[in-house]
N, C-alpha and C positions, 0 to 999 in steps of 0.2 A: 504493499500499499504506500502511495506517495501523498505528499502534502495536498495535491489536488484532489485526492479522493475524499477529502473531509469537507470539500466546499459543495454545498447544496444548490441544485437548480440551474447550474451554468455549465453543462456539458459542451454546449457548442462553442462558447467562448473559450474554454479550457482547451478544446481540441484545436481551435484556432491557433492558440498561444503555442501549443506544443509543436505544430507544424512549422511555424516561423522560426522557433528556437531550433528545432532539429535540421531544418532546412538551410539555417544560415541567413534567413531573411528578415531578420529583427529590424523593425522601424526605429527611427531615433526619437520618436515621440508618440505616444498613445493618450487618447482621451477615453477613459472609463466613466460612462455616464448611465444614471438610473436612479431610482429611489434610495433613499437612505436606509442602511441596514440589510442591504440584500447581498452583500459579499464582495462588492467592488474592491474594497481594501484587502480583504483576504485573498482575493485573486491576484491582486497587484503584489502582495508580499510573496505569494507562492511563485509567481513569474519571475520576481527578483532572485529568489532562491534557485529557480531552475536555470537561470542565466548563468549563475556562479557556482552551481552544484558540481561536485566531482564524484558523486555516487553513481551507481550503476544505472539507475533509473531516476531522472530528476523530475521534481525536487524531492530528494530522498528524506529530507528533514533530519538527517542523522550526521551527515558531514560537517566538518568544522565551519564551512561557509553557511550552510543552512542554519546551523544553531547560532551562529553569531547574528545572522540576519533576523532570526526570530527574537533574540534577546535585544535588538536594537544596537548592537556594538560592532557592526561591520565597518571598516574604514572607508569602503567604497559606496556605502549606501547613505543618502540623506534623506530625512523626513522633513518636510516643509508644511508647515500648518500656521494657523493663527496663534497669537500668543495665548489667548483664552484657551485654545485646544491643547497647546503644549502644557499648559499649567494644569489643565484637567488630567493629562496623561502623566503628571509629575516628571516632565521631561525639562521643565524649567521653572523658575520662581520670578515673581515680580517683588520689587523692593518697597518696604513700608506699606503705605495706603494707595499705592499707584494702582490704577484699574488696568486688567490685562486687555490689550488690544483685541478687537473682534475681527480684524483684517490682517491679511498677510502683507506685511511691511516690504517696502522696496529694499530695504536694507538686507532682509533675509535673502532676497534674491540675488543682492550684489555678492553675497558671501559664497555663492555657488561657483563664482568665476575661478577660485582656487581649486575646486574639485575638478573642473574641466581642463585645467591648465596642465595637468600631468597625467600619466598613465596609471591605471589602477594598482592600488598599493598591494593588494592581496589576491583579489579575484580576477575574473575574466572581463567583467563589465562594471562601469560606474553607473549607478542607478539614482535617480532622484525622484521621490514620490511627493506630489503636491496634493495634500488632503484639502478637501472643499476650496478646489481652485477658483471658484466663484467669489471667494472672498479677496481676491486680489482686485483693487480698484483699477480703473482704466489707465492711469499713470503706470501702476506696477505691471499691468499686462503688457503695455507698450514696452516697458523695459525688458520684460521676460522674452519678447519677440526676438531680440538679438540672440539669446541663448538658443531658442528654437531654430532661428536661421542658420546658426553657425555651430552645428553640435560637433563634437569630436567623435570619430568613428567608433569608439568603445564606450559610448555612454548612451543611456536610455532615460527619458523622461516620461513620467506617467502622472497624467493629470486626472483627479478623481472629483466628480462633482455630481450633485443631484440637480444643478441648474445649468445646463450646458449653454441655455440662451443667454446667461449672464456673462458668458466669455466673448470676447471680440471674434468677429468672422475671421480675422486674420490670424488668431491664435488656434482657432478650431480648424482652419484649413491646413495647418502645418502638423496636425496630428492625425494619426490613424484611429478612427473612432471605433469603439466597441461599446454595444448597447447592453445594459444588464437589466433584466426584468424582475418583477416581483417573484419571490420563491413560492412555489406551489404549496397550497395549504396542507396537503397530505404529507408533503416533505417536512414541513416544520413540525407537524403533530408527531411524525415518526421520530425525528431528532430529539424533541423535548422528552418523549417516551423512553427511547433508548438511551440517551446520553445523560439525561438529568432525572430519569425515574419518575417523571411527572404522569400522573394517571390519565388515561385516555381522555376522560370527560374534560378535566381541567386543561389539558394539553389542546383539546379542540377549542376551548374558550381563548386560550392565549393566542393560538394561531389566528382564530378569526379576528381578534382585536388587533393583532399585529399587521393585518392587511397586506401580507405578503413580505414582510420585513423580519428576517430571523433575528436581527439586532434588537428590534422592538420587542419581539417575543421573549427574548432572553431577559431584557429590562423588566417587562412585566412579571416574569417568574420570580425575579430578585425583590420586587416590591410586595406590596399586600393587596394586589388588584382584586383578588376574589372577595377579601373581606370588605373593601370599599364597595365592590359591586353589590354585594348582599345589602349593604346599608342604602345604596341608591335605589335598589329594587324595592326595599321595604318603604323608602320615602315616596317614590313615585306610585307604588301601588296604594298607598293611603293617602295620596294627594286630594282625591275627590272628597274626602271626609275630614280633611285637616282643618283645624281652626288656626286663628292667629298665633296662639302659644305653639302649636306644633310646627308651624312655619318658622317662627323665629328660632325654635330649637333646631331644627334642621339647618337653617343658615348659619347657626352657630357651629354645627358639627362639620359642615363641608366648607365653611369660610374661614377655618382657623388660620390659614396661611395662603399664599398665592399658589405654591404648587399643589396644595390640596385642592384648591378650588379648581384649578385647571384639570387635575386628575379626575375629579368628580364629574365635571362638565363633559369630558370626553366619554366616560363611562355613561352618563346620561343619554348622550346622542346615541350611542350603540343601542341602548335599551330602548329608546323611543323609536329608533329604526327598526327594530325587532317587532315592536308593537304595531307599527305601520304595515309591515310586511305580513304579519299574521292577520291583520284585519282585512288585507287585500287577498287573502287566501294563497299566499306564496308558500311553496314548497319549505317545510320547517328546516330542511337540511341547510337552507341559506341563512339561517339565523346565526347570529354571533354567540348569543347566549343559549346554547343547545341544551344545556343541562337545566334549564328554568321553563321549559315549554309550558308547564301547567300554570305557573304564576304569571307568565306573560299572556296566556290565553285568558285567564280570568280578568286581568287589567284591561286587555284588548277589547274585551266584551263590554266594558263600562265606559271606555274613551273613545268618542268618535274620531273619525280620519281628519275632519278639519281641525279639531282641537290638537290631534297629534302633529299635524303640520305646523301649527302655531307654536307649539311646545318646542319643535326642533328649531324653527325659526328663532325663537327666543333664546335657546341654548347657545346657538351658532353667534347670535348677536352679544351675549355675555362673554363668550370665549374671545371674541375681538376686543371687547372692552377690557378684559383682564391683560390682554397684550399692550394696552396703554396705561397700565398700572392702576387700574380701578381698585377701589377697596373691596377685598375679597368677600367679607361678610354682607356688606351693603349689596354687593352684585348678587350674591345668593338670595337675599331677601327680596329683592326686586323680582328675580326669576321666578322664585316660588310664589309669590303673590300674583304674578301675572299667569302662571300655570294654574293656580287655584281658580282664578276668575274665568279661565277658558271652560 
């Protein structure tokens, strides 16, 4: 088994990368684009390992080069990302109360000049991986064009993004594009069940909520999403009979913090979507909350389609409000009051 075998849902992309590596037709720049959390970065690191691997079947994951790349300590491999992302990965620190930049700075790109000036220190290829390449502003992208236009023959640049439209056409045109789609739901369910021991029913819920993103599914597993989902279900099921005291209590529960409110709003939208689908007679297999069909059916029987559409519109409006730093508790109070009035 190679490192490639652990990547879900992208056999076509992996086969393409194998062919160019084995055939000596490696492009100087690639653009891996697609939704967040679907395996773009995993594939990019596996390809980087394959380029420098000295094992019998690349990328073996066992040779010195593969291990160093996996640990982030290979001298010929550079990771470029926003300062905020590097801090999150504990790859850098910011001084004092300085706020980490959310952009990829031009200075970071200038530092790559030294890497491209010499031959590889240890491996066969020098590789630069630019995470969330869309976080380069226009000036930085224009600066990066020089690097893309004058590559050294033993270097590869891989840009990763979920927003390719945010990159300049001149940047995109100099890269070989490789599209990454959502990971099939059944693959995520199987992975969670086999690799993390998640029971089938729970794995189905996580996979459905993840909407094709394995990274998102793993984040949900690490959180308390099912506990919050059950609270949300109870709140929305009792919404029609709730009085003012109930509503204020629910707002206090789900509005404790901005992250909690955003998490609850996302789960509420999934729950209301399921209610809407059930009311329309859609196959239950398409539900997100597959393990709660009885509870969903009972609520769907009491809430009309028009009210559900208004509930979903209200939830989406409050999610946008939270993005502008609205007060979490007051936002939830306003939402629940409007939902009750429907």
